[in-house]
VMD Tcl script that draws the C-alpha trace (Angstrom):
set ca {
  {0.00 0.00 0.00}
  {2.84 2.37 0.85}
  {4.63 1.58 -2.38}
  {1.47 2.31 -4.31}
  {1.08 5.65 -2.55}
  {4.70 6.58 -3.23}
  {4.30 5.78 -6.95}
  {1.12 7.84 -6.98}
  {2.85 10.91 -5.63}
  {5.93 10.39 -7.82}
  {8.31 9.67 -5.03}
  {9.62 6.38 -6.45}
  {12.51 6.25 -8.97}
  {11.63 6.16 -12.71}
  {11.12 2.69 -14.13}
  {14.06 1.24 -16.00}
  {13.62 1.15 -19.80}
  {13.00 -2.16 -21.52}
  {16.12 -4.04 -22.49}
  {16.87 -3.79 -26.19}
  {17.06 -6.95 -28.26}
  {20.20 -8.92 -27.97}
  {22.98 -7.67 -30.24}
  {24.60 -11.03 -30.45}
  {25.23 -12.20 -34.08}
  {23.23 -15.12 -35.23}
  {25.32 -17.80 -36.83}
  {24.88 -17.89 -40.64}
  {23.35 -20.98 -42.10}
  {25.38 -20.56 -45.39}
  {28.63 -22.47 -45.46}
  {31.67 -20.21 -45.97}
  {33.32 -20.30 -49.38}
  {36.42 -22.42 -49.54}
  {39.72 -20.60 -49.56}
  {41.10 -20.13 -53.12}
  {43.72 -22.61 -54.15}
  {47.01 -21.05 -55.14}
  {47.69 -21.59 -58.90}
  {50.45 -23.91 -59.88}
  {53.73 -22.74 -61.38}
  {52.59 -23.79 -64.86}
  {49.35 -21.87 -64.51}
  {51.15 -18.74 -63.34}
  {53.56 -19.00 -66.29}
  {50.67 -19.36 -68.73}
  {48.89 -16.34 -67.30}
  {52.07 -14.30 -67.47}
  {52.54 -15.22 -71.12}
  {48.98 -14.17 -71.94}
  {49.42 -10.84 -70.17}
  {52.73 -10.23 -71.95}
  {51.13 -11.08 -75.31}
  {48.32 -8.60 -74.70}
  {50.76 -5.90 -73.70}
  {53.07 -6.53 -76.68}
  {52.25 -4.44 -79.77}
  {50.63 -6.35 -82.63}
  {53.34 -6.81 -85.30}
  {50.70 -7.09 -88.05}
  {48.68 -4.00 -87.17}
  {51.40 -1.73 -88.52}
  {51.30 -3.65 -91.82}
  {47.56 -3.02 -92.28}
  {48.03 0.68 -91.48}
  {50.88 1.00 -93.99}
  {48.85 -0.60 -96.79}
  {46.02 1.83 -96.07}
  {48.52 4.72 -96.10}
  {49.78 3.84 -99.59}
  {46.24 3.26 -100.87}
  {45.13 6.70 -99.63}
  {47.56 8.41 -102.00}
  {45.44 7.19 -104.95}
  {42.14 8.46 -103.49}
  {41.74 12.23 -103.93}
  {38.72 12.17 -101.60}
  {40.79 10.80 -98.72}
  {43.19 12.63 -96.42}
  {46.67 12.43 -97.92}
  {49.65 11.23 -95.86}
  {52.74 13.37 -95.60}
  {55.78 12.56 -97.71}
  {57.53 11.21 -94.62}
  {54.60 8.96 -93.69}
  {54.42 7.57 -97.23}
  {58.18 7.00 -97.38}
  {58.21 5.12 -94.08}
  {55.21 3.01 -95.09}
  {56.84 2.00 -98.39}
  {60.12 1.17 -96.64}
  {58.35 -1.07 -94.13}
  {56.22 -2.81 -96.78}
  {59.07 -3.49 -99.22}
  {57.92 -5.58 -102.20}
  {54.32 -5.47 -100.96}
  {54.41 -1.67 -101.20}
  {55.51 -1.92 -104.84}
  {52.65 -4.34 -105.49}
  {50.10 -1.98 -103.94}
  {51.36 0.85 -106.16}
  {51.24 -1.38 -109.25}
  {47.64 -2.41 -108.55}
  {46.42 1.16 -108.12}
  {48.46 2.43 -111.07}
  {46.74 -0.15 -113.26}
  {43.31 1.00 -112.08}
  {42.73 -1.83 -109.60}
  {41.81 -1.73 -105.94}
  {42.81 -3.66 -102.82}
  {40.77 -4.41 -99.73}
  {41.88 -2.20 -96.83}
  {41.41 -3.50 -93.30}
  {38.95 -1.20 -91.48}
  {40.21 0.75 -88.49}
  {37.72 -1.06 -86.24}
  {39.43 -4.39 -87.06}
  {43.05 -3.26 -86.83}
  {43.10 -4.19 -83.14}
  {42.07 -7.80 -83.80}
  {45.25 -9.87 -83.93}
  {43.60 -12.71 -85.83}
  {42.31 -10.43 -88.57}
  {45.55 -8.49 -88.95}
  {47.54 -11.72 -89.27}
  {45.16 -13.12 -91.91}
  {45.19 -9.81 -93.79}
  {48.97 -9.72 -93.91}
  {49.17 -13.31 -95.18}
  {46.61 -12.60 -97.91}
  {48.25 -9.40 -99.24}
  {51.74 -10.92 -99.07}
  {50.55 -13.94 -101.06}
  {48.96 -11.70 -103.72}
  {52.13 -9.65 -104.04}
  {54.05 -12.81 -104.94}
  {51.50 -14.45 -107.27}
  {49.15 -11.83 -108.76}
  {51.04 -11.43 -112.05}
  {47.97 -10.18 -113.93}
  {47.68 -7.00 -111.88}
  {51.44 -6.60 -111.78}
  {51.40 -6.63 -115.60}
  {48.49 -4.19 -115.85}
  {50.15 -1.76 -113.45}
  {53.53 -1.83 -115.19}
  {51.87 -1.34 -118.60}
  {49.97 1.67 -117.26}
  {53.20 3.04 -115.81}
  {54.92 2.70 -119.21}
  {52.07 4.60 -120.88}
  {52.18 7.34 -118.27}
  {55.96 7.66 -118.68}
  {55.68 7.93 -122.46}
  {52.93 10.55 -122.15}
  {54.98 12.57 -119.66}
  {57.94 12.56 -122.04}
  {55.77 13.84 -124.89}
  {54.14 16.61 -122.87}
  {57.06 17.54 -120.65}
  {55.20 16.66 -117.43}
  {57.08 15.24 -114.44}
  {57.87 11.58 -114.89}
  {55.96 9.17 -112.63}
  {57.86 7.37 -109.91}
  {59.15 4.02 -111.08}
  {58.02 0.75 -109.50}
  {60.71 -1.71 -108.49}
  {59.73 -5.25 -109.47}
  {61.25 -8.23 -107.58}
  {63.17 -10.79 -109.63}
  {60.71 -13.57 -108.79}
  {57.82 -11.43 -109.99}
  {59.70 -10.57 -113.20}
  {60.07 -14.29 -113.91}
  {56.40 -14.88 -113.18}
  {55.34 -12.06 -115.51}
  {57.54 -13.45 -118.31}
  {56.07 -16.94 -117.86}
  {52.55 -15.51 -117.92}
  {53.26 -13.68 -121.18}
  {54.77 -16.83 -122.76}
  {51.73 -18.87 -121.75}
  {49.41 -16.31 -123.30}
  {51.35 -16.36 -126.59}
  {51.30 -20.16 -126.64}
  {47.54 -20.26 -126.08}
  {46.97 -17.68 -128.83}
  {49.05 -19.72 -131.27}
  {47.17 -22.89 -130.42}
  {43.81 -21.15 -130.86}
  {44.94 -19.72 -134.20}
  {46.06 -23.16 -135.39}
  {42.70 -24.68 -134.41}
  {40.81 -22.00 -136.29}
  {43.00 -22.47 -139.40}
  {42.52 -26.24 -139.27}
  {38.74 -25.91 -139.53}
  {36.18 -28.20 -137.96}
  {37.11 -31.35 -139.92}
  {37.58 -34.56 -138.05}
  {41.26 -34.83 -138.71}
  {42.36 -33.79 -135.23}
  {41.92 -30.02 -135.53}
  {45.39 -29.11 -134.29}
  {47.51 -29.88 -137.38}
  {48.60 -27.48 -140.08}
  {45.99 -26.71 -142.76}
  {46.52 -28.13 -146.26}
  {46.97 -25.55 -149.05}
  {43.81 -24.70 -151.00}
  {43.21 -26.50 -154.34}
  {44.25 -24.72 -157.53}
  {41.41 -23.12 -159.52}
  {40.29 -25.05 -162.67}
  {42.04 -24.14 -165.93}
  {40.14 -21.94 -168.36}
  {38.82 -23.81 -171.45}
  {40.71 -23.35 -174.72}
  {39.21 -20.92 -177.18}
  {37.45 -22.66 -180.10}
  {36.95 -21.41 -183.68}
  {34.66 -18.50 -184.18}
  {31.38 -19.34 -185.90}
  {30.20 -17.20 -188.75}
  {33.36 -15.13 -188.95}
  {34.60 -13.76 -192.21}
  {37.66 -16.04 -192.21}
  {35.75 -19.24 -191.30}
  {35.98 -21.71 -194.30}
  {33.95 -24.48 -192.64}
  {30.48 -24.74 -194.15}
  {27.58 -24.28 -191.77}
  {26.38 -27.54 -190.28}
  {29.53 -29.51 -191.21}
  {31.50 -28.75 -188.00}
  {32.72 -31.89 -186.17}
  {30.87 -32.81 -182.99}
  {32.15 -31.37 -179.73}
  {34.32 -33.65 -177.69}
  {37.72 -33.95 -176.13}
  {40.65 -33.29 -178.34}
  {43.30 -35.91 -178.65}
}
mol new
graphics top color blue
foreach p $ca { graphics top sphere $p radius 0.5 }
foreach p [lrange $ca 0 end-1] q [lrange $ca 1 end] { graphics top cylinder $p $q radius 0.2 }
display resetview
């Protein structure tokens, strides 16, 4: 009763606040991830090689850029490289640079690797192999380019214009061009012989026999009814071969 009266008149101490929830951590029901296993020495070496390969500049990317640099000099709508840039590109390309110039001089075109693909090592390697192979075997476009260069040189000499820059042809390509020309001449000769031999069934490829001589003109006979004719009319011998 006394305690109730003291609480009524506010003479008892204030009640203690409720205890907050326990702050103890509840154990997780998920099993902890296993500790990573240290890579082996072989694995570390492989990773290091891959990183070094990615950091090393692509040796074929420069090739694709140089081909595009030479090709730009034949496109008036494209930005032109400086003389130094063109000289360095031709020096790095070597025989391939001469081939690119021959193709464009002859009016041809080459595929240029887009800038978006020049960072792809697989594409740059394949592009270099393709252009290098063409430079060693594409004798048709080599021939067309050199013929166009000869015409341009002759025209410049007639008009007094500056002579075009010569194109250095490798020895192996010179031999290939000569063989191509010899094969063309041989095929033309064979086709001409077939046409001259006609369509007879004698084989078609042999030499044609000379044409037959025209028939001899008949001998002139006596004139009928002439003033010097002593043969009476109707008494002429019958026509027939003379003996």
